[in-house]
KOLMI-695890 format. One record per residue (C-alpha): x, y, z; residue in three letters. Coordinates in pm, whole numbers, padded with zeros to 5 digits, always signed. Each point is the difference from the previous one (the first is absolute). Example, Ala and Ser with C-alpha at 12.3 -4.5 7.8 and 13.67 -1.06 7.14 Angstrom:
<recs>
+01230-00450+00780ALA+00137+00344-00066SER
</recs>
This chain:
<recs>
+12626+08882+10599UNK+00013-00123-00357UNK+00259-00272+00063UNK-00254-00227+00167UNK+00014-00359-00123UNK-00340-00083-00146UNK-00173-00259+00215UNK+00322-00093+00177UNK+00130-00192-00303UNK+00380-00035-00019UNK+00173+00221-00256UNK+00342-00058-00156UNK+00266+00147+00224UNK+00177+00182-00287UNK-00321+00183-00083UNK-00050+00120+00356UNK+00367+00087+00043UNK-00023+00229-00301UNK-00295+00176+00161UNK+00177+00047+00333UNK+00307+00143-00170UNK-00225+00239-00190UNK-00164+00117+00327UNK+00344+00052+00151UNK+00102+00226-00287UNK-00306+00226-00018UNK-00110+00020+00365UNK+00197+00191+00266UNK-00038-00293+00241UNK-00046-00264-00265UNK+00184-00286+00171UNK-00189+00039+00326UNK-00332+00034-00185UNK+00071-00320-00193UNK+00091-00193+00313UNK-00306+00126+00183UNK-00225-00117-00284UNK+00171-00337-00026UNK-00033-00063+00373UNK-00361+00113+00034UNK-00240-00278+00098UNK-00326+00194-00011UNK-00005+00105-00367UNK-00333-00060-00174UNK-00020-00276-00257UNK-00053+00127-00352UNK-00247-00206-00206UNK+00158-00193-00287UNK-00174+00035-00338UNK-00114-00335-00137UNK+00135-00110-00337UNK-00303-00028-00232UNK-00119-00350-00087UNK-00236-00048-00296UNK-00255-00254-00107UNK+00040-00127-00360UNK-00327+00174-00089UNK+00111+00344+00126UNK+00012+00242-00296UNK+00337+00154-00084UNK-00114+00362+00066UNK-00107-00099+00352UNK+00332-00174+00056UNK+00188+00313-00108UNK-00201+00210+00244UNK+00086-00243+00280UNK+00371+00005-00091UNK-00001+00380-00004UNK-00184+00009+00332UNK+00269-00224+00153UNK+00280+00220-00137UNK-00174+00308+00139UNK-00041-00163+00344UNK+00377-00047+00022UNK+00018+00382-00019UNK+00249+00226-00172UNK+00346+00011+00156UNK+00057+00358+00121UNK+00292-00087+00229UNK+00280+00087-00242UNK+00146-00352+00030UNK-00068-00260-00265UNK-00068-00329+00179UNK+00048-00230-00301UNK+00293+00024-00242UNK-00122-00056-00354UNK+00250-00048-00281UNK-00171+00023-00337UNK+00263-00226-00156UNK-00097-00297+00220UNK-00180-00289-00171UNK-00374-00023+00049UNK+00028-00295+00239UNK+00217+00203+00238UNK-00241+00294-00007UNK-00290-00233+00076UNK+00188-00133+00303UNK+00037+00360+00115UNK-00372+00063-00054UNK-00079-00301+00219UNK+00220+00153+00270UNK-00199+00325-00030UNK-00323-00184+00074UNK+00155-00158+00309UNK+00148+00317+00147UNK-00293+00223-00103UNK+00206+00320+00020UNK-00088+00324-00184UNK+00116+00006-00364UNK+00079+00240-00282UNK-00099-00002-00365UNK+00265-00243-00133UNK-00072-00247+00278UNK-00371+00028-00080UNK+00071-00094-00363UNK+00191-00314+00105UNK-00275-00087+00246UNK-00265+00057-00268UNK+00177-00242-00234UNK+00023-00260+00277UNK-00369+00027+00094UNK-00121-00021-00362UNK+00220-00287-00121UNK-00294-00242+00003UNK-00212+00233-00217UNK+00130-00140-00328UNK-00248+00197-00212UNK+00139+00325+00140UNK+00294+00171-00170UNK+00234+00196+00230UNK+00267+00253-00100UNK+00190+00278+00186UNK-00073+00369-00069UNK+00251+00261+00126UNK-00056+00375+00016UNK+00244+00289+00028UNK-00152+00335+00092UNK+00117+00355+00072UNK-00123+00207+00292UNK+00150+00321+00136UNK+00331-00061-00177UNK+00039-00357+00133UNK-00053-00333-00175UNK-00210-00275+00152UNK-00037-00365-00099UNK-00286-00241+00049UNK-00090-00349-00122UNK-00320-00203-00019UNK-00093-00343-00134UNK-00203+00032-00318UNK-00261-00270-00058UNK-00204-00105-00302UNK-00305-00224+00030UNK-00240-00064-00284UNK+00148+00286-00203UNK-00050+00252+00283UNK+00291+00170+00175UNK+00048+00090+00366UNK+00273+00018+00267UNK+00099-00118+00349UNK+00234+00181+00236UNK+00047+00229+00295UNK+00068+00372+00029UNK-00034+00294+00233UNK-00275+00116-00234UNK-00320-00200-00039UNK-00029+00079-00370UNK+00352-00125-00082UNK-00036-00369+00088UNK-00305-00217-00069UNK-00184+00022-00331UNK-00283-00242-00065UNK+00035-00190-00333UNK-00249+00217-00190UNK+00222+00187-00246UNK-00046-00108-00361UNK+00358+00081-00105UNK+00339+00034+00164UNK+00015+00365-00103UNK-00325+00072+00189UNK+00153-00149+00314UNK+00322+00202-00031UNK-00190+00321-00077UNK-00207-00057+00314UNK+00321-00021+00205UNK+00128+00312-00174UNK-00316+00189+00096UNK+00033-00124+00360UNK+00357+00133+00008UNK-00120+00332-00139UNK-00247+00031+00287UNK+00297-00047+00236UNK+00193+00275-00183UNK+00244-00249-00149UNK+00102+00007-00367UNK+00044-00342-00159UNK+00338-00012-00174UNK+00069-00365-00081UNK-00181-00336-00005UNK+00173-00339-00002UNK-00196-00312-00094UNK+00109-00357+00059UNK-00111-00322-00165UNK-00239-00257+00145UNK+00125-00187+00307UNK-00001-00380+00008UNK-00256-00176+00219UNK+00258-00266+00093UNK+00119+00086+00354UNK+00307-00223-00050UNK+00114+00168-00321UNK+00363+00112-00010UNK-00081+00267-00257UNK+00044+00364+00091UNK-00286+00247-00013UNK+00029+00228-00301UNK-00048+00336+00170UNK+00047+00242-00288UNK-00079-00142-00340UNK-00128+00341-00117UNK+00133+00333+00131UNK-00218+00294-00102UNK+00136+00352+00051UNK-00291+00244-00011UNK+00231+00295-00075UNK+00093-00167-00329UNK-00344-00126-00104UNK-00309+00177-00119UNK-00327-00096+00166UNK-00100-00215-00296UNK+00341-00166-00021UNK-00019-00076+00372UNK-00336-00169-00048UNK+00127-00198-00300UNK+00305-00123+00193UNK-00221-00115+00286UNK-00225-00193-00237UNK+00302-00144-00179UNK+00126-00136+00332UNK-00343-00145+00078UNK-00004-00166-00343UNK+00349-00145+00057UNK-00116-00152+00328UNK-00304-00155-00167UNK+00217-00146-00277UNK+00246-00143+00253UNK-00283-00162+00190UNK-00168-00123-00319UNK+00316-00162-00135UNK+00112-00120+00342UNK+00339+00066+00148UNK+00169-00299-00160UNK+00115-00296+00213UNK-00103+00016+00365UNK+00245+00174+00229UNK+00245-00230+00180UNK-00093-00084+00359UNK+00160-00193+00277UNK-00211-00310-00067UNK+00054+00010-00373UNK+00378-00025+00021UNK-00015-00373+00063UNK-00145-00053-00350UNK+00315+00127-00174UNK+00156-00341-00053UNK-00317-00208-00011UNK+00083-00333-00170UNK-00349-00012-00154UNK+00078+00284-00240UNK+00110-00125-00338UNK+00222+00152-00266UNK-00301+00136-00184UNK-00093+00237+00281UNK+00315+00121+00183UNK-00070+00188+00323UNK+00157+00341-00047UNK-00081+00367+00036UNK+00147+00258-00232UNK+00108+00331+00145UNK-00106+00321-00176UNK+00330+00022-00179UNK-00038-00356-00134UNK-00349+00038-00143UNK-00028-00066-00373UNK-00268+00083-00258UNK-00275-00260-00014UNK+00113-00119-00343UNK+00358-00069+00108UNK+00073-00339+00154UNK+00299-00105+00205UNK+00171-00321-00113UNK-00055-00290+00237UNK+00300-00101+00209UNK-00031-00345+00154UNK+00285+00068+00245UNK-00121+00342+00113UNK-00044+00041+00372UNK-00322+00157+00136UNK+00011+00379-00018UNK-00018+00129+00357UNK+00040+00371-00082UNK-00363+00072+00078UNK+00025-00145+00348UNK+00118+00195+00300UNK+00096-00120+00342UNK-00148+00204+00282UNK+00253+00058+00280UNK
</recs>
């Protein structure tokens, strides 16, 4: 049975309860089957995939292969029940906590879970840029959606992920441009008799696992029905250029974290350098200066409290 706990490790009760309820709905004797599995003492132990650990000298391409191998060993979740609830609006720190839970439970995953896990396992690869890539395809009158984690190392593009199809997940970082990578996915879909209809590209994800920023999932939305082939290529390269510019200029002040909050009212900061973060709506042109206010309180708008 597929509801075997890997290696006998404990799994959150809510996760297992969801699975038993699902069995009860789709199986004629679901409740009795679930109880029989839960009470069985002779079930074989399923080996737990080991989270990859790297030496400082390990090249990035080899690390990516190891990360992909780990994701593949978790296996694709064919059960019809999603074991981990992922809300895209959660801050990065919350999603990283969820990824850590995935490594502990070692249950099968789907494509979105693989993206979160890929971000978690590559956070220490600071020379690697990561960004989400979403696909919408049409097959036999039905629409299908898929997502992978795009990567860029040394100017070469690739991808991490999981799929039912081998050609729709891992891509080694060998593609010279982002458009070459996307066209390779498009060709893979064509071989599966799917027609690519839409591509959504996000911006680069922070390497700070404690960041309270949200992942930008769809910075660029490209509708292939409204774009010529050349326009599609140009839009892909424009997005790649925007990511390079954002990385080159930096993302502004570092994102607020739990540890950084205690510096808000630091007595060592003088009037000449007030500690504040401007929100997007408060940003001013570089030539415009805000008058100094000696009685102004520290601006805490940029800081969020995680509940």
